[in-house]
Steps between C-alpha positions, in 0.01 A plus 500: 500500500152351421322850504699626182424186295204485264202284604468356151780376256499367151298581204135555616352372175674155512781271569826571321779255398651299646180445703310289577761243617362176618695309778409182687671275743464323824517722798819453688630606843672838487689691761219511753498881497181595315244392746704491818718813482303721261146388569457454121508122410643406180488188283832439344538362144778237437851613393462364141180723468685811609768427251250458216325814613815696474491447129197717475474743793714741685578466860275705715139507644236375257132428525246277331253215591565164681323173566604200718467124444154372392328812629330686209504836691745764364634775725708818448858465583831700529831330433852580602729371239865539548773515758317658788784752580376564859574129577799466262369190332762300314244358252231652301152417633131537405298562815130548442277668747140413422257758619275256683511351846548120487410279795805281434832467318512359164863363475548253210177616343490651144510867479402662170567875449429735203735799540336795334718800590798649676473731797851599593869386518639326809660724747688469822346639817640669807238336730254213501217748558584675175493176315162415641367837421609466130360146473160626632509784245574246222199308604294822458657566157434141388138520606454836320658350177313178501171681534553643141291306239795367285677373810190368671420298185814299562341351815326274260816367325463125464855447616384576853253213503598155633622268220 
């Protein structure tokens, strides 16, 4: 239950190994659940990026910074990385929820993320409402953590800028 979880995670003084982890790829169509079913739109990284990420990070809910295509703006994000037990995925996926409202989709555009920390492991849920409540709490945790100076500084990582 969200109420018993901490509102900040990780070392308050700075990012710890294996972070930061830098990932990029063209946004692909996912399962169509994020925005439609959950009201929490996600940008899905390609399967090969998920496989690469799996060499460095554990499955679960992570947080960091993201940018899209030729836009120089950098936004906070939370990312579900893994099997999404509630939906019983057969392939590991990296689904990024950027904490910004975009006016249009950006399929086939380059998504760059710098993952700076781990919030919690994946879990199965007994209801869609419980899943949504935990996602919203994850967003709160991510925002709290990213406000810390060492984490906020990674918003300036050159990797997040268009190449």
